C-alpha positions as a printed Julia matrix, in Angstrom:
85×3 Matrix{Float64}:
   0.0    0.0    0.0
   1.1    3.52  -0.68
   0.41   6.93   0.8
  -2.32   7.38  -1.82
  -4.14   4.5   -0.13
  -4.57   6.61   3.0
  -6.93   8.98   1.23
  -9.44   6.22   0.5
  -9.28   4.04   3.62
 -10.18   4.2    7.27
  -7.11   5.16   9.26
  -5.91   6.55  12.57
  -3.27   9.22  13.01
  -0.64   9.66  15.71
   1.58   7.37  17.77
  -0.93   6.79  20.6
  -3.87   6.04  18.31
  -1.77   3.78  16.08
  -0.46   1.86  19.1
  -4.05   1.35  20.29
  -5.05   0.01  16.86
  -2.09  -2.38  16.75
  -2.85  -3.61  20.28
  -6.51  -4.2   19.36
  -5.51  -6.05  16.19
  -7.32  -3.59  13.92
  -4.24  -2.18  12.15
  -3.58  -3.69   8.72
  -0.48  -1.63   7.97
   1.44   1.12   9.74
   3.33   4.04   8.21
   6.09   5.47  10.45
   7.86   8.69   9.49
  11.63   8.37   9.08
  12.13  11.89  10.43
  10.12  11.33  13.62
  11.98  11.11  16.93
  13.3    7.56  17.38
  12.51   7.46  21.1
   8.86   8.03  20.15
   8.71   5.6   17.22
  10.84   2.74  18.6
   8.12   1.36  20.95
   5.62   1.43  18.07
   8.01  -0.36  15.72
   8.71  -3.01  18.37
   4.97  -3.47  18.95
   4.33  -3.84  15.21
   7.11  -6.42  14.93
   5.66  -8.37  17.85
   2.15  -8.29  16.37
   3.35  -9.03  12.8
   1.95  -5.76  11.45
   3.65  -4.59   8.25
   5.38  -1.21   8.58
   6.44   1.3    5.93
   9.3    3.64   6.82
  10.21   5.53   3.61
   7.97   8.5    4.38
   8.31  11.85   6.13
   6.08  13.43   8.74
   5.08  16.09   6.21
   4.14  13.45   3.62
   2.06  11.51   6.14
   0.22  14.64   7.24
  -0.5   15.63   3.65
  -1.72  12.13   2.76
  -4.15  12.32   5.69
  -5.32  15.8    4.71
  -4.09  17.45   7.91
  -2.05  20.63   8.07
   0.63  19.26  10.4
   3.05  16.38  10.14
   2.24  12.95  11.54
   4.74  10.56  13.1
   2.58   7.51  12.41
  -0.58   6.45  10.61
  -2.31   3.06  10.59
  -4.63   1.75   7.9
  -7.43  -0.12   9.62
  -8.53  -3.63   8.65
 -12.19  -2.63   8.68
 -11.52  -0.51   5.58
 -11.48  -3.6    3.38
  -7.77  -4.38   3.63
């Protein structure tokens, strides 16, 4: 899936919301910004690895925010399984 996919699927934005979705088992794929602070993203990446959730890292916070139609950057975004993934 690509950033374009975010515009047409159900998703959650932000580290806390993405971690909740991964913990609940509702995250199909997680995008994590390369330029986000590692101490913030490391626990999420470890959680995704433990839950076998695919992660995409070749994105920036600005790109994630734009793909989600928000005016600020986003450190993480999860595409939800309920969106037909």
